[in-house]
N, C-alpha and C positions, 0 to 999 in steps of 0.2 A: 368167162370162157377164155379170154385172151390171157388172163393171169395164169390159168392152168397151162395153156400152151407155151407160155414163156418159161415155165418150169421144165418142160421137156428137154430143151438143149442142155440145161444145167445137169439134169439127171443123166443124160446121155454122156456128157463129158466126165462126170464123176464115175460112171460105170467104166469108162475107158481107163481112167486113172487107177481104179482099184484092181483092174484085171491085168496089170502090166506083166505079171509073172506067168500068165497062161499063154498058150499058143494063140495065134490070130484067130483060128477057127473057133476055139473055145471062147475067146473074147466076144466074137461076133454072136455066137449062140447065146451067151449070157446077156448081151445087150439087147438082142432081138426078143428074147423072152421077157425081159423087164419092160422094154419099150412096147411090145405087143399088148401087154395087159393094160398099160396106161393109155395107149392109143385107142384100144377098144372101148374103154370107159369114156373117153372124150368123144369118140364117134357116136356112141350110144346116146350120150347126153345131147349132142348137137342134132342128131337125126330125129329123135323123138318120134319113132315110127309107131303107127297103130299096130295092134296085135295081128291084124289080118295080113300084113305084109312083112312083119318082123322076121318070122322064120326063114322066108325066102331070101331076104336081104342078108341075114347072117350066114346062110349057106354060101351065097355068092361071095360075101366078104372073106370067109375062110379060104376059099379058093384063090381069091385075089391076093390075100396076104401071103400065101405059099409062094406064088409067083413073084410077088414084090420082094420078098425076103431074099430070093436068089439074086435079084438085081442089087439089093442093098449089100449083100455079101460081096459082090463084085466091086461095088463102090468102096467098101472098107478096104479091100485088097489094093485098090488103086491108091487110096490115101496112105496105106502102109508102105507101098512101093515108093510113093512120093517122099514120105518122111525118111525112109531108109536111104534113098538115093539123093536126097536133097543137096548134099555137099558136092556131088559130082554130076549134076544134071547138065547134060550137053544137048545138042540138037536132036540126036536120035532118041534119047530118053524123053525129052520134052515132047517130041512128036508122038511117041508111043503113048505117053500118059494123056496128052490132050486128045488124041484120036480115041483112045479107050473111054475117056470121060464123056466125050460127045456121043459115042456109040451107046453108052449106058443111059445118057439123057434121052436119046431117041427111043431106046427100048422101054423106058418108063412111060414116055408119052404114048407109045403104041399100046402098052399095057392099060393105061388109063382109057384109051379109046375102045379097046376090046371090052373092058369091064363096065364102061359107061353103058354100053348096049345091054349087057347082062343085068346090071342094076335097074335099068329102065324097064326091062322086061318083067322083073319080079316086083317092082314098086311103081314108080312113075318117072317121067322126065325131070320133074322138080326134085324128087328125092335123089335121083341119080346125079343131078347137077349139084345138089347139096353135098353129097358124098365126095364128088370130085373137088369141090371147093375146099372142104375141110382137109381132105387128104393132101392136096397140093399145098395148102397153107402150112400144115404140120411139117411136111418134108422140106419146104422152103425155109421154114424157121430153123430147123435142125441144120440144114446145109449152111445157112448164114452163120450160125453159131460156130460150126466147124471151120468155116472159111476164115472167121475172125481169129481162130487159134493157129492156123497154118501160116507159115512164113511165105511171102511171095518169092518166086524164083529170083535168086540173086540178092535177096534182102540182107542176108547175113554172110 
């Protein structure tokens, strides 16, 4: 499982590299489509749900992913803003970027809390917790890979 998850950041970064000529929205759409299929396969394998709860889980999952993708799109835009403004980041831009990033993190945590209840209702507390565990792991893995590629403020 961890080997598969380690491939996600690589695929993610390759997709960014190949889509340089497209607009940011097109890039994000492309990445989310590719990532969504891979993520769903990983979640499916990890969850190993019985047939009795599987349909309900996947219905809630689709709704969750629609909302999560909006937050992901906002994060992409923040990263793009950071990269674009990197050479001239001052106090105001740093404050705006940091505040927006923190707001995005809080929104994702709230989304997890909201959907934990929904997953628990259609499956069980154990299955809902398993989903949160794998989802948070996947997103942290991707975030760490992206962070390793971004320069720190004032680094160059």
